[in-house]
C-alpha positions, 0 to 999 in steps of 0.5 A: 499499501502507498502511504505518505505522511507529512509531518513537521506542520505548525504555528510560526510567526512571519519570518521564522521558518519550518521544515516539514517531512515526507515518508513514502513506502510502499512503493520505490522512492527513486522511481518517482519523483516528491512535491510538496503543494500547497492549499488555502481555503477557497484557491486552487492547489498550489506546486510549490516545489519538488524533486525528481528522485531519479536525476536530483534535479529540483525546481520551486514556484516563483513566489518560493525561490530561494525561501524554501529548499527541498531535499530528501534522504533516499536510505528513509525514504523521507523527502525535506520541505526546509522553510526559511523567511515565511510569510504570512500568505504561506498559511496553508495546507502542506502536503506531499505527492509521488508522479512519475520521475521524467523529462518532462518532470521540468514543465510539469512537476508542479501542475497537479494532476502530474501526480497519482499518490497524495498524502493527507496534508501537513497545517503551516499556520505563518502569524504577522 
C-alpha cells in the first residue's frame, strides 16, 4: 500500500522557519518524483516544489524561490521541505505527492495532475 505521511507543520511567526517531512512507503522511492503542494481554503492547490528522485533535479514555484529548499534522504525514503523567511501568505495545508520521474518533470512537476499519490496534509500557519 502506498503511503505518504507529512509532518512538521505548525504555527510560526513571520520570518521564522519550519521543516516539513514526507515519509514514503509502498513504492520504489527512486522511481518517483516527490512534490510539495499547498492549499488555502477557497484557493486552488498550488505546486510549491518537487524533486526528481531519479536525477535529483529540483524545481520551485517563483513565490518560494530563494526561501524554500527541497531535499531527500533516500535511506529513509523521506523528502524534506525547509521553509525559511516565512510569510503570512505561506499559510496553507501542505501536501506531499508522488508522481513519475520523467524528463517532463521540469515542465509538469508543479502541476497537480502529474501526481498519482497524495498524503493527508499538514497545516502551516504563519502569523504576522
